[in-house]
N, C-alpha and C positions, 0 to 999 in steps of 0.2 A: 553492521546491521544485525539486529537481534530479533528473535521471536520471543514474546513473553510467555508463550504457551507451548508445551510439548505436543499438544493435541491439534496441531495444524493440519488442515486438510491438504490433499494433493494440489488443489488449485492455489491454496495459500503458499504452499512450498514453491510452486511454479512462479508465483508473484515474487517471492523472496529472491529467486534466481534472476528474474527479469530486472529487479531493482538493485541487485547486489553491486552494480557499478555506479550507482547514482547517489551514494552518500545518504542513505535513508535508514531510519529505524522503523521497523514494522512491528506493531503490537497486535497479537492475534488472540483476542479473548474468545471464549466459547461462543458459538453462534455463527451467523453468516456475515458479520461485519468485522472489519479490521480497521485499525487506525494507523496511518502512515505519517511519520514526522520526517521532514526532509530539510536538508540544509544546502544552500547554494543553488537551489533550483526554484523556479517560480511554479506555482500551482498548475498553470497552463501546460508547462513542459511535462510535468509528471502525469497530468491528466491525459495528454496525448499518448504517452508511453502505455498507460493502462488501456486506453481505448484501442490501441493496436492489438492488444491481446483480448479484446472483447470483455474487458472488466469495467463494469459501470461504476462511476464515481457518484456516490450518494449525495455527498455535500462536501464543500471545502469549508472547514470550520474557521480557519485563520489563514494567514499567509503561509504558515509553515506546517499546517496540519490538514489532513483530509481523511474522511471516512470513506471506505469502499464497501459496497454491498455486493454479494454474489447472487 
């Protein structure tokens, strides 16, 4: 898993830790949205993991991408 930005917020860093065991790439552009690309997991599974940490999923763009908004 990688962050594409060194300017990740604490919440984004927490998300990185949460997803570190789930075979994901997390791209953190500036602003309040990040993009998660994940492999081997369905969107629903990743969405439930995020919701457990009170992280709102803005939209699922494809079967293997989702945007998350804080």
